[in-house]
C-alpha positions in Angstrom: 64.3 -186.1 -19.6 66.5 -183.7 -21.2 65.4 -180.4 -22.2 64.6 -180.0 -25.9 66.8 -177.5 -27.6 64.8 -174.8 -30.3 66.3 -172.8 -33.2 64.3 -169.9 -34.1 64.7 -168.4 -37.5 64.1 -165.0 -38.9 65.4 -162.9 -41.9 63.2 -160.8 -44.1 61.1 -161.8 -46.7 63.3 -163.4 -49.7 66.1 -163.8 -47.8 66.2 -167.8 -48.4 64.4 -169.4 -44.7 62.6 -171.5 -47.0 65.0 -173.0 -48.9 67.4 -173.5 -45.7 64.6 -175.0 -44.1 63.5 -177.1 -47.5 67.0 -178.8 -47.2 67.0 -179.6 -43.5 63.4 -180.9 -44.3 64.6 -182.8 -47.2 67.9 -183.7 -46.3 68.9 -187.0 -44.8 71.0 -186.0 -41.7 69.4 -188.5 -39.5 68.2 -185.7 -36.9 64.5 -186.0 -36.2 63.6 -182.1 -36.2 60.1 -180.3 -35.3 60.0 -177.3 -38.1 57.7 -174.7 -36.9 55.9 -172.8 -39.5 54.9 -169.4 -37.9 52.3 -168.4 -40.3 49.9 -165.6 -38.8 47.7 -166.1 -41.7 49.9 -165.4 -44.6 49.7 -167.6 -47.4 51.7 -170.8 -46.7 55.2 -170.4 -48.0 55.3 -173.9 -47.5 52.5 -174.8 -49.3 54.4 -177.0 -51.8 56.3 -179.4 -49.2 52.8 -179.6 -47.1 49.9 -179.6 -50.1 50.0 -183.4 -50.2 49.1 -183.9 -47.2 46.6 -183.7 -45.6 45.0 -181.2 -43.0 46.5 -182.6 -39.3 48.7 -180.0 -38.2 51.7 -181.9 -37.6 53.0 -183.8 -41.0 55.8 -186.4 -40.4 58.6 -186.6 -43.1 60.4 -189.4 -45.0 63.4 -188.3 -43.4 61.9 -188.2 -39.9 61.2 -184.2 -39.5 58.2 -183.5 -38.7 56.4 -180.1 -40.4 54.3 -178.3 -38.1 51.8 -175.0 -38.9 50.8 -172.2 -36.3 47.8 -170.8 -36.9 47.5 -170.1 -33.4 49.7 -169.8 -30.5 53.1 -170.6 -30.4 52.8 -171.7 -26.9 49.7 -174.0 -27.9 51.9 -175.4 -30.2 55.0 -176.1 -28.1 53.0 -177.5 -25.6 50.7 -180.3 -27.9 54.4 -180.9 -29.6 55.9 -181.8 -25.9 52.5 -183.4 -25.0 52.6 -186.0 -28.2 56.4 -186.7 -27.6 55.7 -187.6 -24.1 53.0 -190.2 -25.3 55.3 -191.6 -27.8 53.0 -190.1 -30.7 55.7 -188.1 -32.5 59.4 -188.4 -32.3 61.9 -185.6 -32.5 65.0 -184.3 -30.7 65.0 -180.5 -31.3 63.1 -177.7 -32.7 63.2 -175.3 -35.4 60.8 -172.4 -35.3 60.1 -170.4 -38.5 59.1 -166.9 -38.5 57.0 -164.9 -40.8 59.7 -161.8 -42.8 57.8 -159.5 -40.7 58.1 -160.6 -37.5 60.5 -159.7 -34.4 61.9 -162.1 -33.1 61.7 -160.9 -29.7 58.3 -161.9 -28.4 58.9 -165.5 -29.4 62.0 -165.7 -27.6 60.7 -164.4 -24.4 58.0 -167.3 -24.6 60.8 -169.6 -23.6 61.3 -167.8 -20.3 57.8 -166.5 -19.6 55.8 -169.2 -19.8 56.8 -172.4 -17.6 55.4 -175.7 -18.9 57.3 -174.1 -22.1 60.6 -173.8 -20.1 60.6 -177.4 -18.6 60.5 -178.7 -21.8 62.5 -176.7 -24.0 65.7 -174.5 -23.9 66.1 -172.2 -26.3 69.6 -172.7 -28.8 69.8 -169.7 -31.0 68.3 -167.0 -32.9 69.8 -167.7 -36.6 68.9 -164.5 -39.2 69.0 -164.9 -42.8 70.1 -161.4 -44.8 69.7 -160.9 -48.3 72.9 -159.7 -49.7 71.1 -157.7 -52.6 68.5 -156.1 -50.6 69.4 -155.6 -47.3 70.3 -152.6 -47.6 67.0 -151.0 -48.6 65.6 -153.4 -45.9 67.6 -152.1 -43.6 66.8 -148.6 -44.3 63.3 -148.9 -44.6 62.0 -151.6 -42.1 62.8 -151.6 -38.4 61.8 -155.4 -38.2 64.7 -156.3 -40.2 67.2 -154.4 -38.1 65.6 -155.9 -35.3 66.0 -159.4 -36.7 69.9 -158.6 -36.8 69.7 -157.1 -33.3 68.5 -160.3 -32.2 70.5 -162.7 -33.9 73.0 -165.1 -32.6 74.6 -166.0 -36.2 73.9 -164.2 -39.3 74.2 -165.9 -42.7 74.1 -163.7 -45.8 72.2 -164.8 -49.0 72.7 -163.9 -52.2 76.1 -162.9 -52.0 76.6 -163.9 -55.9 74.4 -160.7 -56.7 76.4 -157.7 -55.0 80.2 -156.9 -55.3 82.7 -157.4 -52.8 83.0 -153.9 -51.9 78.9 -154.1 -51.3 79.4 -157.1 -49.3 82.1 -155.8 -47.4 80.1 -152.5 -46.8 77.3 -154.7 -45.8 79.1 -156.5 -43.6 80.8 -153.6 -41.7 77.2 -151.9 -41.0 75.6 -155.4 -39.3 78.5 -155.6 -37.1 77.8 -152.1 -36.2 74.5 -152.9 -35.2 75.5 -156.1 -33.6 79.2 -157.1 -33.3 78.0 -160.5 -31.0 76.8 -162.7 -34.1 79.2 -164.3 -36.4 78.6 -163.5 -40.3 78.4 -166.1 -43.0 78.0 -166.1 -46.1 76.0 -168.7 -48.1 75.2 -170.6 -51.2 71.3 -171.2 -51.8 70.6 -172.3 -48.2 73.9 -174.7 -48.4 74.7 -174.7 -44.6 76.3 -177.6 -42.9 73.8 -178.8 -40.1 76.2 -177.7 -37.8 76.8 -174.1 -38.1 72.7 -174.0 -37.6 72.3 -176.2 -34.6 73.5 -176.7 -30.8 75.1 -172.6 -31.5 74.7 -172.3 -27.7 73.7 -168.6 -28.0 72.1 -168.4 -25.2 74.4 -170.5 -22.8 75.4 -168.5 -20.0 78.7 -168.8 -20.5 82.1 -166.9 -20.1 83.0 -166.3 -23.8 81.8 -162.7 -24.8 81.7 -162.9 -28.6 82.5 -159.9 -29.6 83.9 -159.7 -33.4 87.7 -159.1 -32.4 88.2 -157.7 -35.9 85.1 -155.3 -35.0 86.8 -153.6 -32.1 89.9 -154.0 -34.1 88.8 -151.2 -36.8 87.0 -149.5 -34.0 90.8 -148.7 -32.6 92.3 -148.0 -35.5 89.8 -145.0 -36.0 90.5 -144.4 -32.9 93.5 -143.3 -34.5 96.3 -145.7 -32.7 95.1 -145.0 -29.6 95.4 -148.4 -28.2 93.2 -148.8 -25.4 90.6 -151.7 -26.4 87.7 -149.4 -25.7 84.9 -149.8 -28.1 83.5 -146.6 -28.6 80.0 -148.1 -30.4 79.2 -145.8 -33.2 80.0 -142.4 -35.4 77.7 -139.8 -36.2 78.0 -140.9 -40.1 75.9 -137.5 -41.1 78.4 -135.1 -40.0 81.1 -136.8 -41.2 82.9 -136.8 -37.9 82.6 -138.9 -34.9 80.4 -138.0 -32.5 82.3 -140.4 -29.2 80.5 -139.7 -25.8 83.3 -138.6 -23.3 82.5 -140.7 -20.2 85.6 -140.5 -18.1 86.5 -143.9 -18.0 89.6 -144.7 -15.9 92.1 -145.1 -18.5 90.0 -144.5 -21.3 88.9 -140.9 -21.2 89.7 -138.1 -23.4 90.3 -140.1 -26.8 87.7 -138.1 -28.9 88.4 -136.6 -31.9 89.0 -132.9 -33.0 85.4 -131.6 -34.0 84.9 -131.9 -37.9 87.8 -134.6 -38.0 87.1 -137.2 -39.9 86.2 -140.9 -39.7 88.3 -143.2 -41.8 84.9 -145.3 -42.5 85.1 -144.9 -46.5 81.1 -145.9 -47.0 79.3 -145.9 -44.1 78.4 -142.0 -44.0 74.6 -142.4 -44.6 73.6 -145.5 -42.0 72.9 -143.8 -38.9 70.7 -147.3 -38.3 68.2 -147.3 -34.6 69.7 -150.4 -34.0 73.3 -149.6 -32.6 75.6 -151.9 -30.4 78.3 -150.6 -27.8 80.9 -152.5 -25.6 81.5 -151.0 -21.9 84.7 -152.0 -20.0 85.7 -151.5 -16.8 88.7 -152.9 -14.8 87.4 -151.8 -11.5 85.3 -154.5 -10.1 81.7 -153.9 -9.2 79.6 -153.1 -6.2 76.9 -156.0 -6.6 73.9 -154.0 -5.2 74.8 -150.8 -7.1 75.2 -152.7 -10.5 71.8 -154.4 -10.0 69.8 -151.7 -8.8 71.0 -149.9 -11.9 71.1 -152.9 -14.0 66.7 -153.4 -12.9 66.5 -149.6 -13.5 67.7 -149.6 -16.8 65.7 -152.7 -18.1 62.8 -151.2 -16.6 62.9 -148.1 -18.5 65.1 -149.1 -21.8 63.7 -152.9 -21.7 61.5 -153.2 -24.8 64.4 -151.3 -26.4 67.0 -153.7 -25.4 67.1 -156.3 -27.9 70.3 -158.6 -26.7 72.8 -157.9 -24.0 75.7 -159.9 -22.2 78.2 -159.4 -19.9 81.2 -161.3 -18.1 81.4 -159.3 -15.1 84.3 -158.4 -12.2 82.6 -158.1 -9.2 83.7 -157.3 -5.7 83.7 -160.3 -3.4 83.5 -163.4 -5.5 86.7 -164.8 -7.0 84.7 -166.3 -10.3 83.4 -164.3 -13.5 79.5 -163.1 -13.1 77.9 -164.2 -16.8 74.7 -162.0 -16.9 72.7 -161.7 -20.2 68.8 -160.4 -21.6 66.3 -160.4 -24.0 64.2 -157.5 -23.5 63.2 -156.6 -20.0 63.9 -160.9 -18.9 67.9 -160.6 -17.4 69.8 -163.5 -15.9 73.0 -164.3 -14.2 75.3 -166.9 -12.9 78.5 -167.5 -11.4 81.0 -168.7 -14.4 84.6 -170.2 -13.9 87.4 -168.7 -11.5 89.1 -166.1 -12.6 92.6 -167.5 -13.8 95.5 -166.1 -11.6 97.5 -164.6 -14.3 94.4 -163.4 -16.1 93.7 -159.7 -16.4 89.9 -159.2 -14.3 88.0 -157.0 -15.9 84.3 -156.6 -17.0 83.2 -156.1 -20.2 79.4 -156.1 -21.8 78.2 -155.8 -25.3 74.5 -153.8 -25.4 72.5 -153.8 -28.8 69.3 -152.4 -29.0 66.9 -149.7 -30.7 68.2 -145.9 -29.7 69.7 -146.8 -26.2 71.4 -143.8 -24.5 75.0 -145.2 -24.3 76.2 -141.8 -22.1 73.5 -142.6 -19.7 74.5 -146.3 -19.8 78.0 -145.8 -19.5 78.2 -142.8 -16.4 76.2 -145.6 -15.0 77.5 -148.1 -15.1 81.1 -146.2 -13.8 78.8 -145.2 -11.0 78.4 -148.8 -10.3 82.1 -149.4 -9.7 83.6 -150.3 -6.5 
């Protein structure tokens, strides 16, 4: 039996998760989906969907979907659903887990890697984060959970964009891309999202495509004042109105820093120094496999809890194929990808998304792993 794909739906209170779910549960899409509500003792936000139903934990919907509430352990609920499915008592093709607005999606995602029984039945497809455009600024300023949800996302949906100006929306998108350049951002209206944009996104696939928004990198390069070296320096020290890029002596890329006090051309981002940030590392020289493994093992050991998502397509010494790696917190996996094309530039590219990660330590450490 093939593995059951799982979508994790997260987002801050009021961002529209329930609206999106009601559509999934109520629509005649012909898919049998089990929805798991992760409540943790809060008032059940979907009481109106379920209140007419019995106390049974698993409720069958008219369109073939199932709704299931967990008050205890996610792992137990997943095992129960898998067992009932094997016995032919319930039918479903995939699962959507809705986390509470205050939840960090990390531990939910880790359940699928760490628990052998769960891993034998299920496969994470993606983490989708809903962001309320009207209130996101305040929520991102005040709540680390909201910032973490953005950092974990494979896809970001912006809701309530009709309540903000175009300029406010662009500023928010800019901020979100600095936190997570991997996740495409799309505005949605009242949870009206085609199912194809919610399911089968393969955000956890080990594939050779490293989805970093190309415009995000273009903006970065423009703000490096025309040095077209394609290197993303991650972030700006907005409080001081100049860029504090670390110089990291990268072969072709060193020494493109701003002069002290030179302004950044980011019109409205001087006050957000979010703790969730991303940075991209690139190198043309091949990595020494043993050194890289030691270094990645060491940083995951030390910074794992603060490393939300990371991924890379690597040029490794001793193989003609790309090496693909990715991780969530302390859990990291790698795989051989396709062969490098004859005319393709062999280059390693990695993105790290995390909380206050010491970019300079990561960069200099990775530099030292090059062959």
